[in-house]
C-alpha positions as CSV (number, residue, x, y, z in Angstrom):
1,M,7.3,-23.1,-82.0
2,N,5.0,-20.9,-80.7
3,S,5.1,-19.4,-77.7
4,E,1.6,-19.4,-76.4
5,S,1.9,-22.9,-76.6
6,H,5.2,-23.5,-75.0
7,L,4.1,-21.6,-71.9
8,E,1.0,-24.0,-71.7
9,N,2.5,-27.0,-71.9
10,P,3.5,-28.8,-68.3
11,E,6.1,-30.9,-69.4
12,H,7.9,-27.3,-69.9
13,N,6.2,-25.2,-67.4
14,P,5.0,-27.2,-64.5
15,N,2.9,-25.0,-61.8
16,G,3.2,-25.1,-58.1
17,N,0.3,-27.9,-57.3
18,E,2.4,-30.8,-59.9
19,F,5.8,-29.2,-58.8
20,L,4.5,-30.5,-54.7
21,N,3.4,-33.8,-55.8
22,Q,6.7,-34.2,-57.9
23,M,8.6,-33.3,-54.4
24,Q,6.2,-35.9,-52.6
25,D,6.3,-38.6,-55.5
26,N,10.0,-38.9,-54.6
27,P,10.9,-41.1,-51.3
28,R,14.0,-39.3,-51.2
29,N,12.3,-36.0,-50.8
30,Q,10.0,-37.1,-48.3
31,I,12.3,-38.5,-46.2
32,N,14.1,-35.3,-45.9
33,L,10.7,-33.6,-45.4
34,S,9.9,-35.8,-41.9
35,K,14.0,-35.2,-41.0
36,F,13.3,-31.2,-41.1
37,N,9.6,-31.4,-39.7
38,L,11.0,-33.5,-36.8
39,I,14.4,-31.4,-36.1
40,F,11.8,-28.1,-35.9
41,S,9.6,-29.8,-33.6
42,I,12.4,-30.8,-31.1
43,A,13.8,-27.2,-31.5
44,T,10.4,-24.9,-30.4
45,F,9.9,-27.9,-28.1
46,L,13.3,-27.3,-26.6
47,L,12.9,-23.1,-26.9
48,L,9.3,-23.4,-25.1
49,T,11.2,-25.7,-22.6
50,I,13.9,-23.1,-21.7
51,G,11.4,-20.3,-21.5
52,I,9.4,-21.9,-19.0
53,V,12.5,-22.6,-16.5
54,Y,14.0,-19.3,-17.2
55,A,10.4,-17.6,-16.3
56,W,9.5,-19.7,-13.8
57,G,12.0,-18.1,-11.0
58,P,10.7,-15.0,-11.8
59,I,7.0,-15.8,-11.9
60,T,7.2,-17.8,-8.2
61,Q,9.6,-15.0,-6.6
62,Y,6.6,-12.6,-7.9
63,R,4.7,-14.7,-6.1
64,N,6.2,-15.0,-2.8
65,T,7.2,-11.3,-2.6
66,D,3.0,-10.8,-2.1
67,P,2.4,-8.0,-0.5
68,K,-1.1,-9.5,0.6
69,I,0.2,-12.8,2.0
70,D,3.9,-11.2,3.3
71,G,4.2,-8.4,5.6
72,Y,8.2,-7.9,5.4
73,V,8.4,-7.5,1.6
74,Q,8.0,-3.7,0.5
75,P,4.5,-2.7,-1.4
76,R,4.7,-3.6,-5.1
77,S,4.3,0.7,-5.8
78,I,5.7,2.7,-3.3
79,A,4.4,5.8,-4.8
80,D,1.0,4.7,-5.1
81,L,1.0,3.8,-1.4
82,V,2.1,7.5,-0.1
83,E,-0.4,8.9,-2.3
84,L,-3.0,6.8,-0.7
85,V,-2.5,7.3,2.8
86,Q,-1.4,11.3,2.1
87,N,-4.5,11.5,0.5
88,S,-6.6,10.9,3.9
89,T,-4.2,12.4,6.3
90,V,-4.3,15.6,7.7
91,S,-2.2,18.2,9.7
92,I,-3.9,19.3,13.3
93,T,-3.5,22.9,14.8
94,C,-4.9,23.6,18.5
95,E,-4.6,26.6,18.4
96,F,-4.6,28.3,22.3
97,G,-3.7,31.1,25.0
98,L,-2.8,34.8,24.4
99,E,0.3,34.7,22.6
100,G,-0.7,32.8,19.6
101,E,0.3,29.4,20.6
102,Y,-0.6,26.2,19.3
103,E,0.1,22.5,19.0
104,L,0.9,20.6,16.1
105,G,0.1,17.0,14.5
106,T,-1.5,15.1,12.6
107,G,-4.6,13.0,11.6
108,W,-6.4,10.2,9.9
109,A,-9.3,9.3,8.0
110,L,-11.2,6.4,9.7
111,D,-14.7,5.1,9.3
112,I,-16.1,5.3,12.4
113,E,-19.4,6.6,14.5
114,T,-19.1,10.1,15.8
115,D,-21.7,11.9,17.8
116,N,-21.2,15.4,15.4
117,E,-21.5,13.1,12.5
118,S,-24.2,15.0,11.0
119,E,-22.7,18.3,11.0
120,Y,-18.5,17.1,11.1
121,P,-19.1,14.1,8.0
122,T,-15.7,12.9,8.6
123,A,-14.0,11.4,11.9
124,L,-10.1,11.8,12.3
125,V,-7.6,9.8,14.9
126,T,-5.2,11.7,16.5
127,N,-3.1,11.5,19.6
128,Y,-4.8,13.2,22.5
129,H,-1.2,15.2,23.7
130,V,-2.1,17.0,20.1
131,I,-5.8,18.5,21.3
132,E,-5.4,18.4,25.1
133,N,-5.3,22.1,24.9
134,C,-8.1,22.4,22.9
135,L,-10.8,21.0,25.7
136,S,-13.5,22.6,26.6
137,G,-13.2,25.3,25.2
138,K,-9.7,25.9,25.9
139,G,-8.9,26.6,22.3
140,K,-9.9,26.4,18.2
141,L,-9.1,23.0,16.6
142,F,-8.3,23.1,12.4
143,V,-7.3,20.4,9.8
144,E,-5.5,20.8,6.9
145,A,-5.4,18.3,4.1
146,L,-2.0,18.3,2.1
147,E,-1.3,21.6,0.5
148,G,-5.3,22.3,1.0
149,E,-7.1,25.1,3.4
150,K,-8.0,24.6,7.3
151,F,-11.2,23.4,8.0
152,P,-12.7,23.7,11.2
153,A,-12.9,20.3,13.6
154,V,-14.3,19.5,17.3
155,I,-13.2,17.1,19.7
156,D,-15.8,13.9,19.6
157,N,-13.7,11.1,22.2
158,W,-10.5,10.8,23.9
159,D,-8.4,8.4,26.2
160,A,-5.7,10.2,27.8
161,E,-4.3,7.1,29.2
162,N,-3.4,5.7,25.8
163,D,-2.6,9.3,24.3
164,L,-5.4,8.7,21.7
165,A,-8.9,10.8,20.3
166,V,-11.4,11.3,17.6
167,I,-12.4,14.1,16.2
168,A,-14.9,15.2,13.1
169,T,-14.6,17.7,10.8
170,K,-16.4,19.2,7.0
171,L,-13.3,18.1,5.5
172,K,-14.5,15.2,3.0
173,L,-11.3,12.2,2.9
174,N,-11.5,8.9,2.3
175,P,-10.9,6.2,5.4
176,L,-8.2,4.4,5.8
177,E,-8.3,0.7,6.3
178,L,-7.7,-1.0,9.0
179,S,-5.2,-4.0,8.8
180,Q,-6.2,-7.5,10.1
181,N,-2.9,-9.1,9.9
182,N,-0.4,-8.7,13.7
183,P,2.1,-6.5,13.3
184,N,4.9,-8.8,13.8
185,P,9.0,-8.3,14.5
186,G,10.3,-7.6,11.2
187,Y,7.5,-6.4,9.6
188,W,7.2,-3.6,6.3
189,V,6.0,-0.1,7.9
190,M,5.5,3.3,6.7
191,A,5.0,6.4,9.2
192,V,3.0,9.2,7.3
193,G,2.4,12.8,9.3
194,T,3.4,16.7,9.7
195,A,7.5,16.1,10.5
196,D,8.1,19.2,12.3
197,G,5.7,21.2,10.3
198,Y,6.9,19.2,6.9
199,E,3.0,18.7,5.4
200,G,2.8,14.8,3.8
201,S,6.2,13.5,5.1
202,I,7.0,10.0,5.0
203,A,9.5,7.8,6.8
204,F,10.0,3.8,6.4
205,G,10.6,1.3,8.6
206,N,10.4,-1.9,10.7
207,V,8.5,-3.3,13.1
208,L,11.2,-4.1,15.9
209,N,8.5,-5.3,18.5
210,V,4.9,-4.8,19.4
211,T,3.8,-4.5,23.5
212,D,-0.2,-4.7,24.6
213,T,-0.8,-1.3,23.8
214,E,1.9,-0.1,21.3
215,V,3.8,-0.9,17.8
216,L,7.6,0.2,18.8
217,I,9.5,0.8,15.1
218,T,12.2,1.6,13.1
219,A,10.7,4.5,11.3
220,A,11.7,7.9,12.4
221,I,9.1,9.9,13.9
222,S,9.7,13.6,14.6
223,S,7.3,16.6,16.3
224,G,4.7,17.0,14.4
225,N,4.3,13.4,13.5
226,S,2.3,12.6,16.5
227,G,-1.0,11.0,15.8
228,G,-0.5,10.3,12.3
229,P,-1.4,6.8,10.7
230,L,1.4,3.9,10.8
231,V,1.3,1.8,7.7
232,D,1.5,-2.0,6.3
233,N,2.5,-2.6,3.0
234,E,-0.9,-2.5,1.7
235,G,-1.6,0.8,3.3
236,K,-4.0,-0.4,5.8
237,V,-3.2,1.4,9.2
238,I,-1.7,-1.3,12.3
239,G,-0.8,2.2,14.9
240,T,-1.4,5.6,15.8
241,N,2.6,7.3,15.5
242,S,2.8,8.6,19.2
243,W,6.3,8.7,20.4
244,S,10.2,9.4,19.6
245,A,12.6,8.2,22.1
246,A,15.7,10.1,23.1
247,K,18.1,7.9,23.6
248,E,16.4,4.6,22.0
249,Q,17.3,3.5,18.4
250,Y,13.8,2.7,18.0
251,N,10.1,4.8,17.8
252,G,6.3,4.3,18.9
253,A,3.0,4.2,17.4
254,M,-0.3,3.3,19.8
255,S,-1.8,-0.1,18.4
256,L,-5.2,-0.9,16.5
257,D,-5.7,-2.7,20.3
258,A,-5.1,0.6,22.1
259,M,-7.8,1.5,20.2
260,C,-10.1,-0.8,21.4
261,I,-9.7,0.4,25.0
262,G,-11.7,4.1,24.9
263,I,-11.8,5.2,21.1
264,M,-13.1,2.5,18.8
265,K,-15.8,-0.6,19.4
266,C,-14.0,-4.1,19.1
267,E,-15.3,-7.6,19.0
268,G,-13.0,-8.3,21.5
269,K,-10.9,-7.1,24.4
270,T,-8.4,-6.6,21.3
271,Y,-8.5,-6.1,17.9
272,W,-5.6,-8.7,16.6
273,N,-6.2,-12.3,17.9
274,W,-2.7,-13.4,19.7
275,D,-3.8,-16.9,19.6
């Protein structure tokens, strides 16, 4: 037999389409194919269902622990939050006296009007006791960003009763945002400052309670932290670190409500609505 004619004979060498047609023409093959398709569809549905069930819990948990809606949880990224706040925080030194005396504290940038903003465009919030010895030209005031150079600063406004002050400097910093959420007990907080001279120090804790003008916190506060920002889990300011207790297991920050009394214009008597 001629080999070429043998290859062209469809009875001896059916091509793919002819073979498939033969399979489809066979009723038994059609039944088997239908069963396979049904089993494959059911298996696919079951796998998708199981995947959704297992994924639903983590997705719901992730949504329910969003710092934008839950003040009790920690930030999505603590590292990013630390960097954000540190970049808007400075060390403050008030040098006074004849023997090189000085007061060390911290300050944080805020978008607020000052009387010296044309020459000193950056406004900083700090504690009154940090700059007290530099009032009336009695000393020299300097600010220093994290591992940066010193810049002179001037005192713009103060509220001695609530231990708050506003100073201004030429050092350019991004201002921090103020929190719109009332600091309820249990909320996550972070205190930033120059604790005992260590620039950029960080302490975590929670809101213990609040008073008319103070936020009581479990975060550690040391000498040098005074005037630093107390922020929530979004990096927004809720107060200015002010004092540490000698015996009690909590410390204190002057709240945004206290800022409304003497150093910041607010729509009402308080910054937050407590109704």
